N, C-alpha and C positions, 0 to 999 in steps of 0.2 A: 403751814408749818403745822404741829400740832399743839395746844392747847398744851401750859405747863402744870403737873402736878404740884400745886404748890397748895398743902393744908394742913393744919395747926395742930395735932395730936396730940391732947393733954397726956393720955399715957405712959409708960416708956418702955423703952421695947422691950424689956424685961418685963413687966407686965400682961405686956400685949402677949406675948409668948407664956407668960403659966395660963393664962387664957385660954391660950389656942390646946396647950395642949390637952384641958380638960371639955374642952366641944368636942363632940358625938356627931354636931351634924352635920353633915358636906359643905352648904351653904354656908353656913357658920366659918364652916374652913379657912372657905375661899375670902367670906371679908375681910377675918382679925389678917390672914394674909396678905390683902391690901394695903388695911392700915400699917404691918410692918414693910411694907419695902415702901410705904412711901413717909414712914419712919424713917429708915432708914436713905433714904433717894438715892433706891437704887435704878429708879428708872426716869428719866427726863419728860414724856409726856404719858397724860396716861392714855393715849393709844397703846404705846408699846406696854404698859402695865397692863391692860385689860387682854391685849396680848397670848400676855406673860400667865396671867390667871389664867385664862381660854375660857371669856367671857365678854359679851358684849362691854362698847362703855358704855352704853345708856346706861345699862344694866350697873356698871362701876359708880355712874355718877348719880345715879341713883339711892344705892348707896351712904356716898358720901354726903349727901342731900340729909339722908338719914340722920345721918353722925352727927355732922352739924349741928339740925338744929333740935334733936333730944339725945343724944348722946350714945356712947357703946352699950347699954343695955336695949334699949330699943331698938339699934340698927342690929341685933343678933337678936332681936323676938320673933318665935318664930309663932306663929298663933294658929290652935287646931280649924284645920277641916269641919266646917258643919257636915255633916249628914245626918242623911235622916233617920227616922225612929224605924226601928222594925215591924215590917206587920206582924208577921206570922210570931205570937209571942211562944216562950215560953214553954207552957201547956199545949200548944197547939204542933212546935217544934219536936216537943220531948212526944207524943201520940204518934208522929208524922214517922219517928226512928224506930219506935216499937212496931210499928206495923212492917215497916220495910224492912226490920231485921229480923222479922217473924219470916221462914220461909212459907209456913204453912196456909201464912194470910198473905200478904203482900197485895202492889196493887198490877191491877193488866193493863192501866192505860191511866192519864194525869188528869182527865178527866174523872174518871173513877174516885182517885187520891182529891180532886175538887172536893166532889159531890160526898166523901166520908167528912172532910173533913166542917162540911153546913151540917149535915145531920149528927156530926156525934158535939162540934161546938156552935155551934149556927152562928158561924163566920162564916162571911159571904168573902172569897179572898181571888183573884181573877186566876187565869190559866196557866197563863206566864208567871205571874210571880210562884206558886209554887211547882209547875214546870223546873223553877230557876233556883227555887231555895232545894228542892232535890237531885236535881245537877250533879249541884257547888257543893254540900254537906254530904249526900249519901252516894253518890257518885252511881245514879240509877240512873238505864236504860228500857225504855222499854219496848218490848223485841215484837216485830209480830212475825208468822208464819208466813212463810209464801206457800203460794197454790201450787198446788200438785196437778202435774196435767193429765186432760181426762182420759188418756189411751195410756196411763200407765198401769201396769198389768199389779197389783195389791199381794196376792201372793208368789209373784217372781220377787217383788220389793224384801215380803218377812225372808224368804230364804235366803236370799242376799244377805238380809241382814244379819243370819244365823250361822252363815261360813266365812261370817268373816269375825 
């Protein structure tokens, strides 16, 4: 037999519904729905409630533990993720954008782009950093021509291109 879903919730159902309407984060919506269902005693066990909400029972118990110890505000708190600052400065990004968007300049390879950044800005960046930045923000693809066959007749090819 499952553990009974008994917990004392300080807020009224109306207050919880008002808070629910203001939420935009799906995680917080599920947490408030959990409290509402517990307040209204719709489900007999925590397992039934967790199945209804669509989360694991241990996750729901962690929410309830946060609610018991710290209150509703702490339970709904969603901390920001720590992301690393970008290695490529805004000045370098603008310079890369100018060169990539200019049809006369451009880069023949990502190595050439890396060397250009070293020459222009005296910043040593990894090859993959430059490559990923150019692909992500400027949708670049460095294209290399295919080798031509040794026995190919160049005059026949040019004649074919004129008639095509």
